[in-house]
C-alpha angles and dihedrals in degrees: 000000000000113000093014116134117218117214114220116217112249118262111237115228118195122188138191124184128178138163119225133189113260093246135104087256090055090052091051090047090052092054093049094048092048091051088052093048090050089052091051089051091054102266100115127216108277095025118128092245093050093046094048096049092042091051092049090050091047093053095045093044091049089052091049090053096042101040108013102046120130116180111260095013126106129213122236129224118199127181123194115187111194116168108307097342127087116200112203118197126185116185124192136174103252117083094170092063101068119173120254128209104251129200120238089246093055120105090240137009098070091119091067091047086056091048090050090052093052098040130069087217139354138179149143128268124198121176114219110264093012125131091207133076128198121212110198138184132186117216122193111225125209115253 
């Protein structure tokens, strides 16, 4: 009807944030906790959504441990579920070691090729003057 205002239903935003030790064990722990969080949010273990997000976290966490580690500093995993998109953020303590987009034939860098294949978008954020960088990826989840 003319002049009628339609009320949009609110968009639910769910978040999860956790610090992990910058060790291979910390990276494994991150993947397991994210898989559990996905299950709590209704994306069961073994589902495509759970597997995709867990794999993205595993790759980004492994990179944070391998390339972004600074002794005594943890890395942070943050999930933001908004509608049908999961934003995965992994922050580590080394700005000068930014990820590069590798080719499948390269010796390294295949993890980010995998992330790019699973995500609708990904990138790196660095705040001016910060000693931290955040590598993020957005994964579309099935309805």
